[in-house]
Every structure is written in C-alpha cells, then in structure tokens.
FIBADREN-672488 format. One line per field, with one value per residue: residue in three letters; x, y, z of N, C-alpha, C in turn. Coordinates in pm, 1 decimal. Atoms other than C-alpha are relative to their C-alpha. Example, Ala and Ser with C-alpha at 12.3 -4.5 7.8 and 13.67 -1.06 7.14 Angstrom:
<atoms>
type: ALA; SER .
n_east: 89.0; -82.0 .
n_north: -119.0; -119.0 .
n_up: 0.0; -6.0 .
ca_east: 1230.0; 1367.0 .
ca_north: -450.0; -106.0 .
ca_up: 780.0; 714.0 .
c_east: 90.0; -77.0 .
c_north: 120.0; 109.0 .
c_up: 0.0; 73.0 .
</atoms>
This chain:
<atoms>
type: MET; LEU; ARG; PHE; ASP; ARG; VAL; LEU; ALA; ALA; LEU; ILE; LEU; PRO; PHE; ALA; ALA; LEU; MET; VAL; LEU; GLY; CYS; SER; GLU; GLY; THR; GLY; PRO; ASP; PRO; GLN; ALA; GLY; SER; LEU; ALA; THR; GLY; ASN; GLY; ALA; PRO; ASN; GLY; ALA; HIS; TYR; ASN; LEU; ASN; ILE; ILE; GLY; VAL; PRO; ARG; ASP; LYS; THR; ALA; ASP; MET; THR; GLY; ASN; ASN; GLY; HIS; ARG; ILE; PHE; VAL; LYS; LEU; GLN; GLY; ASN; THR; LYS; ILE; TYR; LEU; ALA; GLU; GLY; GLU; THR; TYR; GLN; VAL; LEU; ASP; ALA; ASN; GLY; THR; ASP; GLY; ASP; GLY; ALA; ARG; PHE; GLN; LEU; PRO; ASN; PRO; ASP; PRO; ASP; GLY; ASP; GLY; VAL; THR; GLU; TYR; SER; VAL; TYR; ALA; ARG; ALA; LEU; GLY; ARG; PRO; GLY; GLY; SER; SER; THR; THR; THR; THR; CYS; ALA; THR; ASP; PRO; THR; THR; GLY; ASP; VAL; TYR; CYS; SER; SER; GLU; SER; MET; VAL; MET; VAL; ARG; SER; ARG; GLY; ARG; SER; SER; PHE; THR; ASN; VAL; SER; ARG; GLU; LEU; LEU; TYR; ILE; TYR; VAL; ASP; LEU; ASP; GLY; ASP; GLY; GLN; ALA; GLU; ARG; TYR; GLY; LEU; LEU; ASP; ASP; ALA; LEU; GLN; ASP; TYR; TYR; TRP; ASN; TYR; ASP; ASN; ASN; GLY; LEU; LYS; LEU; VAL; GLN; LEU; ARG; PHE; TYR; GLU; ILE; PRO; THR; ASP; VAL; ASN .
n_east: -58.1; 100.4; 2.9; -122.7; 17.3; 91.0; -74.6; -98.0; 72.1; 45.9; -114.7; -55.4; 94.2; -7.0; -122.4; 16.2; 88.6; -77.7; -93.8; 76.5; 38.2; -118.6; -39.6; 96.5; -20.9; -127.8; -9.1; 108.0; -35.4; -5.5; 37.7; -89.5; -133.7; -4.9; -98.3; -125.9; -12.7; -136.2; -69.5; -92.7; 75.0; 25.5; 106.6; -35.0; 20.2; -106.6; -36.0; -125.6; -94.8; -96.8; -90.1; -68.8; -122.8; -85.7; -142.4; -82.6; -73.3; 77.5; -24.8; -47.7; 45.9; 123.6; 101.5; 119.0; 53.8; -37.5; 129.3; -6.6; 101.1; -62.6; -43.2; -103.5; 16.4; -104.6; 19.3; 24.1; 37.6; 121.0; 1.2; 128.4; 40.6; 99.6; 103.5; 58.9; 116.2; -9.8; 90.8; -66.4; -100.8; -130.9; -106.5; -54.4; -136.9; -19.4; -100.1; 48.4; -109.2; -85.9; 41.1; 114.6; 112.5; 42.0; 128.2; 80.2; 127.3; 108.1; 131.4; 76.8; 64.0; 139.1; 31.9; 127.0; -7.9; 101.1; -62.5; -17.8; -110.9; 1.5; -95.3; -44.1; -143.0; -37.9; -142.0; -64.6; -141.2; -86.3; -140.0; -47.1; 85.4; -49.7; 21.9; 136.0; 15.7; 128.7; 28.3; 111.4; 36.7; -7.6; 33.3; -9.2; 119.3; -31.6; 32.9; -91.1; -135.0; -32.8; -9.0; 75.7; -22.8; 116.9; -0.8; -12.2; -122.3; -28.1; -114.0; -48.0; -100.4; -45.8; -15.1; -47.2; 102.4; 62.1; 57.6; 126.8; 49.0; 116.1; 58.3; -43.2; 63.3; 42.3; -116.2; -78.5; 81.4; 75.7; -66.4; 94.6; -53.2; 99.8; -21.5; 92.0; -28.5; 105.0; -49.7; 25.6; -68.7; 83.7; -61.7; -13.1; -63.8; -128.8; 8.0; 115.4; -36.6; -7.1; -142.1; -86.8; -135.6; 10.6; -113.0; -9.6; -115.8; -46.6; -95.6; -53.4; -83.2; -71.0; 77.7; -63.7; 92.0; 145.6; 60.9; 135.8; 73.5; 118.2; 99.5; 117.6; 116.8; 31.3; -2.8; 88.8; -65.6; 98.6 .
n_north: -134.0; -89.5; 17.5; -60.9; -145.3; -37.4; 14.1; -108.4; -124.2; 3.8; -28.8; -133.4; -107.7; -51.8; -77.8; -126.5; -85.7; -50.6; -101.3; -121.2; -56.8; -58.2; -121.2; -105.8; -50.4; -68.9; -121.5; -90.8; -101.8; 41.9; -117.7; -16.5; -37.6; -139.3; -27.6; 63.5; 110.4; 9.2; 111.1; -46.0; -78.1; -134.9; -5.7; -22.2; -135.5; -99.5; -41.9; -74.1; 73.2; -72.5; 89.2; -58.1; 78.9; -17.2; -2.1; 1.1; -126.3; -116.4; -54.9; -138.6; -73.3; -76.6; 67.0; -82.7; -5.8; 122.1; 66.9; 142.9; 77.6; 59.9; -84.9; 66.0; -16.1; 66.0; 143.3; 13.6; -126.1; -72.7; -94.7; -66.2; -23.8; -105.8; 18.0; -121.3; 28.2; -34.8; 76.3; 122.1; 57.5; -48.2; -11.5; -135.9; 11.1; 144.1; 29.5; -9.2; 31.3; -116.5; -73.9; -85.2; 83.7; 6.8; -66.6; 70.2; -65.0; 91.7; -65.3; 18.7; 131.0; 3.8; -142.1; -23.8; 54.7; 102.0; 128.7; 73.9; -67.8; -22.1; 97.6; 96.1; 28.8; 138.0; 4.5; 128.0; -7.4; 75.2; 1.7; 114.5; 27.2; -32.8; -138.3; -44.6; -144.5; -48.1; -132.5; -60.5; -133.7; -102.2; -135.6; -102.2; -76.5; -139.4; -89.5; 18.0; 34.4; 136.0; 100.4; 121.7; 113.8; 87.2; 121.2; 113.6; -7.5; 103.9; 81.4; 85.1; 98.2; 81.3; 141.0; 83.6; 37.9; -101.8; -113.2; -42.0; -133.3; -16.5; -133.4; -78.8; -131.5; -43.9; -42.9; -106.4; -110.5; -57.7; -11.0; 24.6; -72.0; -57.4; -144.6; -69.3; 38.4; 79.6; 134.1; 81.8; -48.8; -33.2; 25.5; -112.9; 36.1; -62.4; -136.1; -69.1; -131.3; 2.8; 9.1; -49.7; 56.5; 146.0; 79.0; 140.6; 27.9; 131.4; 55.3; 116.2; 96.2; 84.6; 35.0; -66.5; -50.9; 7.3; -44.2; -51.0; -18.3; -84.0; 37.3; -86.8; 76.4; -41.7; 88.1; -42.9; 27.8; -10.9 .
n_up: -2.7; -54.6; -144.8; -54.7; 1.1; -108.8; -125.7; -6.7; -27.4; -139.6; -87.0; 23.8; -29.1; -138.9; -18.8; 71.6; -80.2; -113.5; 49.1; 28.1; -128.4; -62.5; 71.3; -24.8; -135.7; -11.9; 79.3; -34.6; -99.1; -139.9; -78.6; -113.6; 44.8; 37.2; 104.1; -35.3; 93.7; 51.1; -61.7; -103.5; -96.6; 49.6; 101.2; 140.0; 48.5; -5.1; -135.3; -18.7; -84.5; -82.2; -73.0; -115.6; 0.6; -116.4; 35.3; -121.4; -14.0; 41.2; 132.5; -4.0; 118.4; -10.8; 80.8; 5.4; 134.7; 71.1; 11.8; 25.3; -70.7; -117.5; -110.3; -79.6; -144.5; -77.7; -16.9; -143.3; -62.3; 35.2; 111.4; 21.4; 138.4; -8.1; 100.4; 54.6; 83.5; 141.2; 85.7; 45.0; -88.2; 44.3; -99.1; 1.7; -52.4; -16.2; -102.2; -136.3; -92.3; -20.9; -118.7; 31.2; 37.5; 139.5; 25.5; 98.4; 30.5; 32.5; -10.8; -122.6; 17.0; -47.1; -17.7; -68.7; -134.6; -26.1; -27.6; 125.1; 65.7; 144.2; 53.2; -101.4; -4.7; -31.4; -34.7; -29.7; -36.8; 89.6; -41.6; -77.7; -116.2; -132.9; -40.0; -27.3; -15.1; -48.9; 54.6; -71.4; 45.3; -104.7; 43.4; -104.0; -33.6; 34.4; -111.0; -113.1; 44.2; -41.9; 105.5; -27.5; 88.1; 3.2; -82.4; 91.3; 79.8; 98.5; -41.1; 107.7; -41.9; 114.1; -34.8; 110.2; 96.3; 83.8; -70.8; 59.8; -32.4; -87.2; 5.1; -116.0; 11.9; -132.6; -78.8; 62.6; 50.4; -111.2; -129.2; -109.7; -115.8; -91.2; -3.3; -90.5; -137.7; -62.1; -22.7; 117.7; 119.4; 114.5; 130.0; 92.0; 124.8; 29.2; 52.7; -57.0; -53.6; -146.0; -32.0; 106.5; 5.5; -4.9; 47.7; -39.0; -83.9; 45.5; -96.3; 71.4; -70.9; 94.9; 118.7; 113.8; 101.6; -8.0; 124.9; -11.2; 125.2; -14.7; 99.6; 3.1; -45.4; -136.2; -114.7; -107.7; -126.8; -108.4 .
ca_east: -2110.5; -2439.6; -2443.1; -2082.8; -2171.0; -2457.6; -2233.4; -1966.0; -2221.4; -2357.8; -2007.7; -1914.5; -2232.8; -2215.1; -1854.0; -1941.9; -2223.8; -1988.4; -1736.8; -2003.3; -2126.4; -1773.2; -1700.1; -2022.3; -1949.0; -1590.7; -1658.8; -1974.7; -1973.4; -1877.7; -2066.1; -1812.7; -1507.0; -1602.4; -1313.8; -1045.6; -939.2; -564.3; -466.3; -243.5; -520.8; -526.2; -818.5; -811.2; -778.9; -567.2; -383.3; -102.9; 203.1; 408.2; 709.3; 834.6; 1197.2; 1395.8; 1765.5; 2048.7; 2217.0; 2067.7; 2033.4; 2217.1; 2068.7; 1801.4; 1490.5; 1244.9; 1015.3; 1142.4; 817.5; 905.7; 697.7; 918.8; 1000.1; 1315.7; 1282.1; 1516.3; 1566.6; 1572.3; 1383.1; 1124.4; 1047.4; 771.3; 590.0; 408.2; 83.3; -50.7; -384.3; -390.0; -590.0; -331.5; -95.5; 256.8; 582.7; 687.8; 1001.4; 1131.0; 1398.9; 1260.7; 1603.9; 1742.2; 1567.2; 1300.1; 1078.2; 935.2; 631.7; 349.2; 47.4; -288.7; -656.9; -893.2; -1017.0; -1349.5; -1450.8; -1806.2; -1699.4; -1946.4; -1693.0; -1695.1; -1370.9; -1330.5; -1039.2; -875.4; -522.5; -382.5; -43.9; 197.5; 543.4; 822.4; 1196.0; 1394.6; 1180.0; 1210.3; 1141.0; 834.4; 698.5; 416.8; 258.9; 30.2; -157.9; -84.4; -189.9; -186.5; -475.9; -487.6; -629.4; -396.1; -95.7; -108.0; -3.6; -242.9; -171.3; -439.3; -533.7; -517.4; -203.3; -96.4; 131.9; 338.4; 539.3; 752.2; 699.4; 834.9; 648.7; 423.7; 317.3; -42.8; -209.3; -451.3; -686.2; -533.2; -768.2; -902.4; -553.8; -396.6; -689.3; -839.6; -726.0; -899.5; -843.5; -1032.2; -1045.5; -1344.6; -1208.1; -1504.5; -1286.6; -1397.9; -1194.1; -1368.1; -1301.7; -1171.7; -1089.1; -736.2; -700.1; -1016.5; -1016.3; -1053.0; -676.2; -378.7; -25.2; -116.7; 159.7; 223.6; 455.5; 657.6; 833.6; 1063.3; 1219.9; 1426.9; 1153.7; 1308.2; 997.8; 629.8; 429.8; 117.0; -142.8; -412.0; -726.9; -1022.0; -1268.9; -1452.7; -1404.5; -1671.3; -1500.5; -1822.3 .
ca_north: -4553.2; -4376.6; -4529.9; -4415.2; -4056.1; -4051.3; -4177.7; -3920.0; -3638.8; -3752.1; -3726.8; -3392.6; -3187.3; -3175.6; -3053.5; -2790.8; -2663.2; -2633.0; -2439.3; -2193.2; -2144.8; -2083.9; -1829.5; -1639.0; -1612.6; -1501.5; -1230.7; -1077.1; -766.9; -825.9; -584.6; -646.0; -574.6; -222.8; -76.9; -285.0; -501.1; -466.5; -753.2; -536.3; -368.2; -48.2; 67.3; 66.5; 392.4; 702.8; 823.5; 1048.3; 871.9; 1010.1; 822.0; 906.6; 793.0; 742.7; 833.9; 775.9; 1111.9; 1458.9; 1598.6; 1925.1; 2017.7; 2286.3; 2104.8; 2393.7; 2389.9; 2045.1; 1901.7; 1533.9; 1256.8; 1198.2; 1346.5; 1264.9; 1210.1; 1099.6; 723.2; 752.6; 1023.3; 1289.2; 1483.2; 1737.7; 1744.2; 2078.7; 2085.2; 2358.6; 2378.9; 2379.6; 2250.2; 1983.4; 1748.3; 1884.3; 1849.2; 2204.1; 2110.1; 1753.7; 1786.0; 1706.6; 1642.8; 1999.9; 2110.9; 2316.3; 2022.2; 1917.4; 2076.8; 1914.5; 2067.6; 1890.8; 1978.9; 2021.9; 1665.1; 1749.6; 2113.4; 2072.0; 1876.2; 1590.0; 1311.2; 1199.0; 1277.8; 1420.3; 1181.6; 891.6; 802.9; 449.2; 355.4; 63.4; 7.6; -105.1; -167.6; -405.5; -577.8; -457.7; -83.6; 105.0; 457.7; 651.7; 951.7; 1185.8; 1492.2; 1803.1; 2169.4; 2494.8; 2660.5; 3013.2; 3160.5; 3015.4; 2913.8; 2564.5; 2275.9; 1979.5; 1635.5; 1387.4; 1096.8; 872.3; 792.3; 602.5; 319.7; 148.2; -169.4; -340.0; -708.8; -993.6; -1091.4; -895.7; -550.0; -440.3; -99.6; 8.5; 305.8; 568.8; 856.7; 870.4; 908.3; 1145.6; 1360.6; 1438.2; 1547.1; 1429.2; 1673.4; 1814.3; 2188.3; 2273.4; 2097.9; 1865.8; 1556.3; 1426.8; 1453.4; 1633.3; 1557.9; 1830.4; 1785.1; 1854.9; 2230.4; 2317.4; 2684.8; 2583.5; 2518.7; 2633.0; 2530.8; 2168.5; 1911.4; 1538.3; 1445.8; 1156.0; 953.3; 701.5; 388.4; 259.1; 240.1; 316.7; 373.3; 450.2; 477.7; 694.4; 690.8; 956.3; 841.6; 1055.3; 834.5; 912.8; 755.6; 778.7; 809.7; 849.9 .
ca_up: -4160.2; -4076.0; -3728.4; -3670.3; -3771.1; -3521.4; -3240.1; -3323.1; -3325.6; -2989.9; -2841.9; -2995.5; -2937.3; -2553.2; -2565.7; -2825.7; -2605.2; -2309.4; -2517.4; -2635.3; -2279.1; -2150.3; -2422.0; -2361.7; -1988.2; -2041.9; -2299.3; -2154.6; -1931.7; -1569.7; -1340.0; -1063.0; -1275.7; -1387.5; -1587.0; -1414.2; -1701.8; -1741.4; -1511.7; -1289.4; -1091.9; -1298.7; -1514.4; -1891.7; -2077.7; -2109.2; -1800.9; -1674.7; -1531.9; -1243.4; -1108.1; -759.1; -753.9; -434.6; -469.9; -217.4; -284.0; -312.3; -663.8; -730.7; -1069.0; -1091.6; -1210.0; -1187.8; -1487.9; -1579.4; -1709.5; -1697.6; -1551.3; -1246.8; -909.9; -716.3; -340.9; -65.2; -47.9; 329.9; 512.6; 441.7; 123.1; 64.9; -268.4; -283.7; -481.5; -708.2; -886.7; -1265.6; -1558.4; -1642.4; -1461.2; -1467.0; -1273.0; -1182.3; -986.7; -1008.7; -740.0; -396.1; -243.1; -238.7; 79.1; -99.9; -188.9; -523.5; -689.9; -881.6; -1052.8; -1077.3; -1121.3; -828.7; -769.7; -599.0; -662.5; -528.9; -218.4; -259.3; -204.8; -568.7; -749.5; -1099.0; -1152.6; -968.0; -861.3; -864.6; -718.9; -701.1; -553.2; -784.1; -762.0; -545.1; -279.2; 77.4; 71.4; 189.3; 201.5; 366.8; 195.0; 388.7; 266.0; 473.1; 459.4; 656.9; 836.9; 683.8; 1005.6; 1268.0; 1057.5; 1207.3; 984.5; 972.6; 829.5; 733.0; 956.6; 647.8; 447.8; 139.1; 249.6; -20.3; 46.7; -216.3; -157.3; -364.8; -678.8; -907.2; -795.6; -855.0; -857.9; -586.2; -579.2; -348.2; -433.7; -77.7; 70.8; -184.5; -299.4; 42.5; 384.8; 702.7; 989.8; 1289.8; 1217.8; 1437.9; 1747.8; 1801.2; 1821.2; 1481.1; 1162.4; 875.4; 509.8; 280.0; -84.4; -198.7; -271.2; -73.5; 35.7; 401.7; 398.6; 194.7; 94.8; 35.0; 1.7; 11.5; 295.5; 150.8; 420.7; 253.7; 397.4; 106.9; -158.7; -497.7; -705.9; -660.6; -979.9; -978.3; -1253.9; -1288.1; -1472.1; -1580.1; -1392.2; -1066.0; -724.3; -454.5; -114.2; 85.8 .
c_east: -98.4; -7.0; 122.1; -12.3; -90.5; 69.6; 98.1; -66.7; -46.6; 112.1; 45.8; -93.3; 3.8; 123.6; -9.5; -87.9; 73.1; 95.8; -70.8; -39.7; 116.7; 41.1; -95.6; 16.8; 127.0; 4.2; -109.6; 44.2; -6.3; -33.1; 91.6; 135.6; 10.1; 99.0; 134.4; 20.2; 141.8; 75.9; 98.1; -69.5; -35.4; -113.2; 57.5; -11.5; 119.4; 24.6; 129.4; 86.7; 88.0; 80.2; 68.1; 120.1; 84.4; 147.1; 84.0; 75.6; -85.7; 40.5; 42.4; -51.1; -129.6; -103.1; -131.2; -47.1; 33.1; -123.2; 15.9; -111.1; 61.7; 38.2; 100.6; -20.3; 114.5; -32.0; -27.1; -36.6; -118.7; 21.5; -140.1; -22.5; -114.5; -93.6; -59.3; -116.3; 22.8; -92.2; 59.2; 93.4; 137.1; 97.5; 61.1; 142.9; 21.8; 93.4; -57.1; 107.6; 84.6; -39.0; -119.8; -123.3; -26.2; -134.0; -70.9; -133.6; -103.6; -133.1; -62.7; -79.3; -148.0; -46.6; -131.2; -7.4; -100.5; 58.7; 13.0; 102.3; -23.9; 94.7; 46.6; 149.6; 19.9; 151.0; 47.9; 146.7; 80.0; 143.4; 33.8; -89.3; 65.7; -27.3; -146.7; -2.2; -140.2; -19.4; -127.4; -25.3; -0.6; -35.5; 3.2; -134.5; 28.8; -27.0; 103.1; 144.9; 44.0; 1.4; -73.6; 38.6; -114.7; 16.8; 11.3; 119.1; 3.3; 126.1; 34.7; 111.2; 38.6; 27.6; 55.5; -116.4; -55.9; -65.4; -123.9; -37.3; -117.0; -48.5; 34.5; -59.5; -40.7; 116.7; 71.2; -82.3; -87.6; 89.6; -107.0; 58.7; -116.2; 26.7; -88.6; 15.0; -106.1; 42.8; -22.4; 69.4; -101.6; 78.5; -0.6; 70.1; 132.9; -23.5; -126.2; 46.2; 7.5; 144.4; 80.7; 135.9; -1.2; 129.4; -16.3; 127.8; 45.2; 111.2; 49.6; 89.6; 57.7; -76.9; 51.3; -98.7; -145.2; -54.5; -143.8; -60.1; -128.2; -95.1; -120.4; -127.4; -27.1; 24.0; -89.5; 63.9; -95.6; -16.7 .
c_north: 100.2; -11.0; 63.9; 152.3; 45.7; -8.4; 114.0; 132.9; 6.0; 30.2; 143.8; 110.0; 48.9; 84.8; 133.9; 96.1; 59.6; 109.3; 130.9; 69.6; 67.4; 127.8; 113.9; 57.7; 80.9; 132.5; 99.2; 99.9; -53.7; 119.9; 22.7; 54.6; 147.5; 20.7; -62.7; -123.7; -18.0; -117.8; 40.9; 89.4; 139.8; -1.2; 3.2; 148.1; 90.6; 45.0; 80.7; -78.8; 96.1; -100.5; 77.3; -89.3; 32.9; -11.0; 10.7; 129.4; 114.6; 43.8; 146.2; 82.6; 74.9; -62.0; 75.5; 11.5; -121.2; -89.3; -144.5; -69.6; -68.5; 106.6; -79.9; 33.5; -72.1; -148.8; -33.9; 136.8; 65.8; 96.1; 58.3; 20.8; 100.8; -6.7; 134.2; -37.9; 47.6; -87.7; -133.0; -51.1; 42.0; 4.2; 138.7; 4.6; -146.2; -35.9; 21.5; -21.1; 121.1; 83.6; 89.4; -79.4; -0.2; 70.7; -68.5; 70.6; -104.6; 72.4; -22.1; -129.4; -3.9; 142.7; 26.3; -67.3; -107.8; -137.9; -89.5; 75.5; 18.1; -96.4; -87.7; -23.1; -145.4; -3.6; -143.1; 25.6; -89.9; 5.8; -123.8; -22.2; 43.1; 141.0; 30.6; 151.8; 30.4; 142.5; 53.7; 140.0; 95.7; 136.9; 92.5; 67.9; 147.8; 98.2; -6.7; -23.9; -139.4; -93.9; -125.5; -106.5; -98.6; -120.3; -125.7; 20.3; -110.9; -73.1; -95.3; -90.7; -82.7; -141.3; -76.3; -35.2; 119.4; 108.4; 48.5; 140.0; -8.0; 144.3; 75.4; 140.5; 54.8; 58.3; 121.8; 121.6; 64.0; 11.9; -11.8; 59.0; 57.3; 149.7; 70.9; -42.9; -82.3; -144.0; -95.1; 62.5; 28.3; -26.5; 127.0; -49.6; 71.9; 134.6; 73.6; 130.0; 3.5; -5.8; 53.9; -69.6; -152.0; -66.1; -145.0; -18.9; -143.9; -47.4; -133.0; -85.3; -99.4; -41.4; 80.4; 58.6; -23.1; 57.6; 40.2; 12.4; 76.6; -29.5; 93.9; -81.3; 38.8; -110.8; 59.1; -39.0; 7.8; -134.8 .
c_up: 61.0; 151.1; 64.9; 6.2; 113.9; 136.2; 17.6; 33.7; 144.4; 96.9; -10.1; 48.4; 144.4; 24.8; -69.9; 79.0; 119.0; -42.3; -28.8; 129.0; 67.6; -67.5; 28.3; 139.3; 8.8; -71.9; 32.7; 104.7; 141.0; 87.0; 117.9; -42.6; -31.1; -112.0; 31.9; -86.2; -51.9; 58.9; 107.0; 101.9; -44.6; -101.4; -141.2; -32.0; 19.1; 143.0; -3.5; 97.4; 79.7; 80.2; 112.7; 29.1; 123.5; -38.4; 127.3; 25.1; -52.0; -140.2; 12.1; -117.2; 29.4; -93.9; 1.6; -143.6; -83.2; -9.6; -45.7; 75.0; 120.7; 99.8; 81.5; 147.8; 70.4; 14.5; 146.4; 56.2; -66.8; -116.0; -12.4; -149.6; 5.1; -120.6; -40.5; -90.5; -142.5; -82.0; -43.0; 108.4; -52.5; 116.9; -12.8; 50.3; 35.8; 114.1; 139.8; 104.2; 36.5; 120.4; -22.6; -38.6; -149.5; -14.8; -115.5; -15.7; -39.3; 11.9; 136.6; -12.6; 37.6; 25.3; 72.0; 136.9; 32.7; 26.6; -121.1; -84.2; -149.4; -70.6; 114.9; -10.5; 41.5; 21.1; 15.4; 31.2; -93.8; 52.1; 80.1; 121.7; 131.2; 45.9; 26.2; 9.9; 51.2; -48.8; 63.4; -53.5; 118.5; -58.1; 121.2; 20.4; -27.6; 113.5; 111.4; -42.0; 41.4; -120.9; 45.3; -101.5; 14.9; 92.5; -85.7; -92.5; -104.5; 42.9; -114.1; 52.0; -122.7; 48.2; -118.8; -92.9; -73.3; 83.9; -73.1; 46.3; 98.2; -10.5; 128.4; -4.2; 136.3; 79.1; -59.8; -42.0; 107.1; 122.2; 108.4; 127.7; 82.1; 12.2; 101.1; 145.7; 68.2; 26.0; -115.5; -121.4; -110.3; -128.5; -84.2; -126.5; -16.1; -68.5; 44.2; 65.8; 151.6; 48.6; -116.7; 8.0; 16.0; -48.2; 43.6; 78.5; -26.6; 93.0; -54.3; 88.9; -101.3; -123.7; -119.6; -99.5; 39.8; -130.1; 25.5; -139.3; 29.4; -116.4; 9.5; 26.3; 145.1; 102.0; 108.2; 133.2; 118.1; 70.3 .
</atoms>
C-alpha cells in the first residue's frame, strides 16, 4: 500500500503544479489588457450610454428636453447632431429627423489641448447585419463663417456575428482641419474656441443602431 501511495503522489504532483501555474497566470494583472476586461472590447466601470437609432420615417413628436439615452436619426441619409458643452452628458433634443437636427450635451473632452482626453468614447454597431454609417465632426470658423469637417471619421459597419466596441475618441472628440492654410491639418479638441457650432455629421446607410459609451478614463491621441 505504501508503494502505491508513492506512485500515486508521483503522478498527481506534476499535474497539480501545472494547475497552480495556469491559475496564477490567468488571474494576475495583464499590462497589455489595461481596463479592457468585459470581453466585448469595452472597459470595465461606470459609463454613460447613448443609442443612435436609425428610423425609416421622420419623427413628428417634439423631443426637446427629452433627456433619454437615445437620439433618432434618418435610416438613410444625413442627420446633424449638434453639440453643446455642459458638466454632464444629456440629450437635449432626441429628434434628429425633423430637419433641425438633434442636440447632445457633453463635457469638454480636452480643455488644455494636450491630446489626452478627460474621458473616452467607445462605439459598436448593432441591429440587423448589412448597414453602415459614417460620423464626422464638423464646426464653423467664427471669423469667416466657413464650415469645416474633420479629415477623420468614425465608420461603423454592422457585420455578421458578435459586435465589439472600439475606441472612437480620436474621431468624435477632435476635429482635424487646416485652418491656417499651410496644407496640413491641425488638431482641435471638441468645443475648442478656435471654432464654434460643433456637430457630428451622421451619414447613415441603413444602420439601425450605434451604441456609444462614455467612460471617465483618458485616451492619448498623440
């Protein structure tokens, strides 16, 4: 019996060591993962949800002051989502299909202009596969009245299978335009005083839902 116990122990101990090693590697901190630990590409933690919903027919209801977590946009064509600065995230006008555009309030993402945001935006496309949308930050030059749109856009495509979040802070929280005419686009943070009347130009091609999440974590776009 003693010899059998020794043989059994010799067989079990190597497997036990492997199990301990595997557990220690799986539960320890991963310097590459950062805060992305939800499995769908989004960070952990509290966040503000905003759903951009594409609808086939224009809404007729007055949704001014309707502080929900959704904005209605055209299922096909262009919708403007005007942006206002405030301390909190808030939908000021949910109806973007009535010709006047929707309105959304959000904090200044980069008040000191160093390219590191105060918060981050993550996005994913949902709904029936096949649709897509392009969202571009635009604003007006207060001196000339010219409207500029960023050279970078958020492109969402609803493919088949599981949809994951991606960080779109660079595309939605900044505008890249050539204001000084030197042939090179400069970076301005959303709501920077160099421009005014900021909005997201939402060009929809059948995408029924884009989900945005705002997290109180920084993103370095430099």
